[in-house]
VMD Tcl script that draws the C-alpha trace (Angstrom):
set ca {
  {0.10 -0.07 0.13}
  {1.70 3.27 -0.92}
  {1.71 6.52 0.48}
  {-1.11 8.71 -0.61}
  {-0.58 12.18 -1.05}
  {-3.06 13.70 1.49}
  {-4.80 12.42 4.52}
  {-8.65 11.51 4.20}
  {-9.04 11.86 8.08}
  {-10.73 15.27 8.04}
  {-14.41 15.07 8.87}
  {-17.47 17.04 10.08}
  {-18.34 15.12 12.22}
  {2.94 10.77 34.90}
  {4.42 7.98 35.71}
  {7.71 6.65 34.92}
  {8.80 5.18 31.75}
  {7.08 2.08 30.87}
  {10.07 -0.71 30.86}
  {7.88 -3.73 30.18}
  {5.22 -4.14 27.70}
  {2.19 -6.35 28.63}
  {0.70 -8.56 26.23}
  {-2.40 -7.03 24.75}
  {-5.76 -8.58 25.62}
  {-8.59 -9.11 23.00}
  {-10.50 -5.65 22.83}
  {-13.84 -7.17 23.84}
  {-16.84 -4.70 24.64}
  {-16.76 -4.89 28.62}
  {-20.33 -3.23 28.37}
  {-18.90 -0.51 30.86}
  {-20.67 2.96 30.58}
  {-19.07 6.25 31.42}
  {-21.58 8.68 32.43}
  {-21.03 12.56 32.64}
  {-23.04 15.10 34.29}
  {-25.47 16.49 31.76}
  {-25.03 13.69 29.25}
  {-27.96 11.77 27.99}
  {-25.84 9.05 26.61}
  {-23.11 6.99 27.67}
  {-20.12 5.84 26.08}
  {-19.10 2.04 25.91}
  {-15.57 1.23 26.76}
  {-13.21 -1.68 25.61}
  {-9.50 -2.69 25.67}
  {-6.38 -1.47 23.68}
  {-3.73 -3.56 24.89}
  {-4.35 -3.18 28.62}
  {-5.76 0.15 28.64}
  {-9.56 0.39 28.96}
  {-10.77 3.50 26.90}
  {-13.92 4.49 25.13}
  {-14.65 2.83 21.66}
  {-15.81 6.28 20.73}
  {-12.54 8.33 20.25}
  {-11.78 11.81 18.96}
  {-9.36 12.60 16.05}
  {-7.59 15.93 16.24}
  {-6.33 16.29 12.38}
  {-9.26 18.92 11.54}
  {-8.29 21.17 14.37}
  {-5.00 21.60 13.04}
  {-4.55 20.27 9.45}
  {-7.43 21.68 7.40}
  {-8.03 25.24 6.49}
  {-9.57 27.17 7.48}
  {-8.35 26.38 11.08}
  {-10.50 27.04 13.87}
  {-9.39 29.83 16.49}
  {-7.12 28.52 19.16}
  {-9.96 29.28 21.89}
  {-12.34 27.52 19.68}
  {-10.25 24.56 19.38}
  {-9.50 24.18 22.95}
  {-13.08 24.49 23.78}
  {-13.83 21.47 21.59}
  {-11.31 19.34 22.95}
  {-12.63 20.13 26.52}
  {-15.94 19.28 25.66}
  {-14.75 15.89 24.34}
  {-12.87 15.15 27.62}
  {-15.73 16.25 29.60}
  {-18.06 14.18 27.59}
  {-16.02 10.89 28.78}
  {-13.99 10.34 25.48}
  {-10.65 8.98 26.57}
  {-9.16 7.99 23.17}
  {-7.53 10.83 21.68}
  {-5.84 10.61 18.29}
  {-3.21 12.86 16.86}
  {0.10 12.89 14.82}
  {3.11 15.07 14.37}
  {1.99 15.97 11.06}
  {-1.29 17.40 11.82}
  {-0.43 20.89 10.99}
  {-0.35 23.28 7.95}
  {2.32 23.78 5.40}
  {5.12 25.97 6.50}
  {4.63 25.17 10.23}
  {6.61 23.61 12.70}
  {5.61 19.75 13.08}
  {2.80 18.95 15.81}
  {0.32 21.74 15.85}
  {-2.10 19.45 17.16}
  {0.18 17.82 19.71}
  {0.85 21.19 21.24}
  {-2.75 22.09 21.29}
  {-3.67 18.74 23.03}
  {-0.84 19.23 25.67}
  {-1.90 22.93 26.34}
  {-5.54 21.74 26.72}
  {-4.85 18.97 29.02}
  {-2.61 20.86 31.30}
  {-5.55 23.31 32.02}
  {-8.32 20.74 32.02}
  {-9.73 20.08 35.43}
  {-10.41 16.37 34.83}
  {-8.85 13.27 35.22}
  {-6.14 13.46 32.82}
  {-4.70 10.13 33.49}
  {-7.66 8.36 32.26}
  {-6.89 9.90 28.52}
  {-4.97 7.71 26.07}
  {-3.45 9.92 23.78}
  {-2.21 8.32 20.48}
  {0.35 9.83 18.25}
  {2.08 9.16 15.01}
  {5.22 9.49 12.97}
  {6.52 8.81 9.65}
  {4.89 11.40 7.79}
  {5.83 14.99 7.10}
  {4.45 18.34 5.58}
  {6.31 20.38 2.88}
  {6.25 24.24 2.99}
  {3.27 24.29 0.77}
  {1.46 21.75 2.58}
  {1.96 18.51 0.74}
  {2.27 15.29 2.72}
  {4.85 12.71 2.14}
  {6.16 9.65 3.74}
  {9.32 9.74 5.87}
  {9.57 6.85 7.84}
  {13.26 5.88 7.95}
  {14.40 4.92 11.25}
  {16.21 8.13 11.88}
  {13.12 10.27 10.82}
  {10.86 8.14 12.96}
  {13.16 8.39 15.96}
  {13.48 12.25 15.30}
  {9.55 12.32 15.04}
  {8.96 10.44 18.38}
  {11.50 12.57 20.17}
  {9.72 15.65 19.06}
  {6.38 14.27 19.94}
  {7.46 13.47 23.56}
  {8.53 17.17 23.85}
  {5.34 18.55 22.60}
  {3.04 16.34 24.69}
  {5.21 17.02 27.72}
  {5.62 13.35 28.54}
  {8.56 10.83 28.88}
  {6.55 8.11 26.90}
  {3.78 7.84 24.47}
  {1.10 5.32 25.46}
  {0.24 4.43 21.97}
  {2.61 5.30 18.74}
  {1.77 4.48 15.42}
  {3.58 4.48 12.15}
  {1.47 6.51 10.09}
  {1.91 5.05 6.65}
  {4.19 2.40 5.36}
  {6.84 4.40 3.56}
  {7.66 2.88 -0.04}
  {11.21 4.01 -0.04}
  {11.92 2.28 3.31}
  {11.70 -1.43 4.20}
  {8.63 -1.83 6.28}
  {10.63 -4.09 8.79}
  {13.00 -1.40 9.25}
  {10.62 1.05 10.35}
  {8.92 -1.25 12.57}
  {12.40 -2.20 14.01}
  {12.94 1.55 14.85}
  {9.61 1.34 16.82}
  {10.30 -1.83 18.57}
  {13.60 -0.09 19.74}
  {11.83 3.11 21.21}
  {9.45 0.78 22.80}
  {12.48 -1.30 24.45}
  {13.77 2.12 25.58}
  {10.63 3.17 27.16}
  {9.83 6.12 24.91}
  {6.70 4.43 23.75}
  {4.59 1.96 25.66}
  {2.89 0.15 22.56}
  {2.77 0.36 19.01}
  {0.10 0.71 16.27}
  {0.48 0.48 12.50}
  {-1.92 2.70 10.32}
  {-2.87 2.33 6.85}
  {-1.83 -1.11 6.09}
  {-3.15 -4.12 4.37}
  {-3.50 -7.67 5.79}
  {-0.02 -8.83 4.47}
  {1.51 -5.93 6.21}
  {-0.54 -6.31 9.40}
  {0.67 -10.18 9.55}
  {4.22 -9.01 8.98}
  {3.77 -6.13 11.81}
  {2.36 -8.81 14.47}
  {5.22 -11.23 13.51}
  {7.93 -8.70 14.22}
  {6.59 -6.87 17.20}
  {4.58 -9.73 19.18}
  {2.45 -8.22 22.29}
  {3.96 -4.61 21.56}
  {1.56 -4.33 18.82}
  {-1.82 -3.46 19.97}
  {-3.68 -1.53 17.26}
  {-4.23 -0.91 13.74}
  {-5.74 2.22 12.25}
  {-7.27 2.38 8.90}
  {-9.99 4.21 7.27}
  {-13.56 2.64 7.86}
  {-16.75 4.22 6.80}
  {-19.99 3.61 5.01}
  {-17.99 4.92 1.89}
  {-15.03 2.78 2.33}
  {-15.18 -0.82 3.80}
  {-12.05 -2.08 2.15}
  {-10.48 -2.64 5.49}
  {-13.09 -5.21 6.43}
  {-10.46 -8.26 6.10}
  {-8.10 -6.14 8.29}
  {-10.66 -5.78 10.83}
  {-11.47 -9.58 11.01}
  {-7.62 -10.12 11.21}
  {-7.10 -7.64 13.87}
  {-10.13 -9.73 15.89}
  {-8.09 -12.63 15.25}
  {-4.89 -11.30 16.26}
  {-6.62 -9.66 19.69}
  {-5.66 -6.09 18.13}
  {-7.89 -2.88 18.42}
  {-9.06 -1.69 14.93}
  {-9.30 2.18 15.06}
  {-11.34 3.36 12.25}
  {-10.64 7.11 10.96}
  {-12.95 9.18 8.62}
  {-16.17 7.43 9.80}
  {-18.49 9.69 7.66}
  {-16.29 9.62 4.74}
  {-14.20 12.62 5.09}
  {-15.58 16.28 4.65}
  {-16.77 15.70 0.89}
  {-19.17 12.79 1.58}
  {-20.14 13.50 5.14}
  {-23.17 15.53 4.15}
  {-24.54 12.86 1.75}
  {-25.33 10.83 4.57}
  {-28.38 13.30 5.20}
  {-29.52 12.74 1.54}
  {-30.76 9.20 1.73}
  {-34.57 8.54 2.61}
  {-33.90 5.02 3.62}
  {-31.27 6.03 6.17}
  {-33.33 8.65 7.45}
  {-36.19 5.91 8.03}
  {-33.84 3.86 9.91}
  {-32.83 6.54 12.05}
  {-36.07 7.62 12.96}
  {-36.70 4.25 14.73}
  {-33.88 5.22 17.24}
  {-34.64 8.88 17.17}
  {-31.21 9.54 16.07}
  {-29.60 11.73 13.09}
  {-28.06 9.89 10.05}
  {-24.57 10.41 11.13}
  {-25.45 9.11 14.88}
  {-26.44 5.79 13.20}
  {-23.61 5.68 10.94}
  {-21.26 5.42 14.13}
  {-23.46 2.94 15.65}
  {-23.27 0.84 12.53}
  {-19.47 1.00 12.37}
  {-19.15 -0.06 16.17}
  {-21.59 -2.97 15.37}
  {-19.15 -4.36 12.95}
  {-16.64 -6.05 15.37}
  {-15.74 -6.10 19.11}
  {-12.51 -4.88 17.87}
  {-13.87 -1.79 16.29}
  {-13.41 1.72 17.77}
  {-13.89 5.12 15.70}
  {-12.41 8.32 16.00}
  {-14.54 11.17 14.17}
  {-13.68 14.62 14.26}
  {-15.35 17.86 14.48}
  {-14.62 21.68 14.85}
  {-17.88 22.37 16.91}
  {-18.35 21.59 20.33}
  {-22.03 21.75 20.16}
  {-21.51 18.45 17.90}
  {-19.81 16.26 20.45}
  {-23.00 15.19 22.29}
  {-24.40 13.93 18.85}
  {-21.27 11.78 18.55}
  {-21.69 10.19 22.15}
  {-25.39 9.59 21.29}
  {-24.56 7.70 18.28}
  {-22.00 5.72 19.89}
  {-24.28 4.79 22.50}
  {-26.89 3.41 20.21}
  {-27.73 -0.45 20.33}
  {-28.60 -1.50 17.00}
  {-30.62 -4.80 16.37}
  {-29.26 -7.35 14.08}
  {-31.82 -6.62 11.57}
  {-31.24 -3.19 11.44}
  {-27.25 -3.61 11.00}
  {-27.92 -5.84 8.16}
  {-30.49 -3.15 6.73}
  {-28.00 -0.46 7.12}
  {-25.39 -2.50 5.63}
  {-27.38 -2.70 2.57}
  {-28.36 0.84 2.28}
  {-24.67 1.88 2.74}
  {-23.82 -0.54 0.06}
  {-26.21 1.00 -2.22}
  {-24.84 4.63 -1.66}
  {-21.56 3.32 -2.30}
  {-22.54 1.70 -5.49}
  {-24.78 4.58 -6.74}
}
mol new
graphics top color blue
foreach p $ca { graphics top sphere $p radius 0.5 }
foreach p [lrange $ca 0 end-1] q [lrange $ca 1 end] { graphics top cylinder $p $q radius 0.2 }
display resetview
C-alpha cells in the first residue's frame, strides 16, 4: 500500500517510563458505561492492549491540518468538551499541521488543553503517529526511515510534555523504506521506554501479519479508514479480531466531501427515526457494530456536535437493522 499524497481524516463530524510491555488483551466490549453530568448518553469502553478506553475516540486532524483552521480558543473548547463527555481515546500525529509550520500543531494544542483541564487526565490515552511529514506548501509525504521516526518520536514527546507515549503508530508504510526497518525502529523505541505500545496505520492484511510477527505483544492496534463509503479494510478488521488487536477506524463519515451525503438518503433517515437519531449518529452505531475490535475516531470543529457523537456511539442496533444499514450503505457506495 503506497503513501497517499493527503490524509483522508478530516471530517465534520505521570508516571515513569514503561520498561515492560504487557501482552495485549483482546479488545472485547466490557459493556461498561462512562456517564458524565449533563450527558443523556453513555460511552461504551473496551481494551486497547491493557488500557480501557472509550470505543468512541476523537481525531484531532481537523483542528490543525485543514483550512480554515478554527481559532485557538475554539479548538481548545472543542477538545475540553470531548474530555468532559468522557471520551478517553484521543488521536493525533506530528504531521497534523499546515504547510510552513513547525511539526506538531495538534500535539501542542492537546498538551496545552490537557494541562489546563480540570478532569482526570490519567484516564486519557493520547495516541500519536510518526512517519509522515509536510512540505512548506502543505503537501504530505512519507518519511519513515528509522532516523526520521526516532526524531519524530522525540519531537512528539517534547510537545506532549511526557517521557513516554502510550500508543505510537507508524502513520503509513513508506514505499522508500523497508517496512521491517520502520517497525524495528518502533520496537527499539518501545524497548527504550519512549513508547509503551505500538500501532500501525494504513496497512493491508499482509503488512499487519508482518507487523504482528515482528512486534509480538507490543503491537496493540491498527488504524485504517472505515466508513459507509470505504469498507475495504473489512479483512483487516477480521484479522485484528483474530490477533487480539484493536481496530481504530478513522474518517467514519467518509471525510468532509461525503459527510453531508449521509443526510440525503431517505432509507437511512427511515432507520434513524426508529432510534430517534440522526443519520450520522446511526452511522457511528453501525460502524461500532461491525466488530468487538472496532473503535472509531470522528472529528469535529464544533463543540456542540460532541453530544451527537456520544449519542451515536451509545445506540444499540438490532441485528436486523445492522443488516439493513449494511444494504443501504452498499447502495450508496454503488450509486
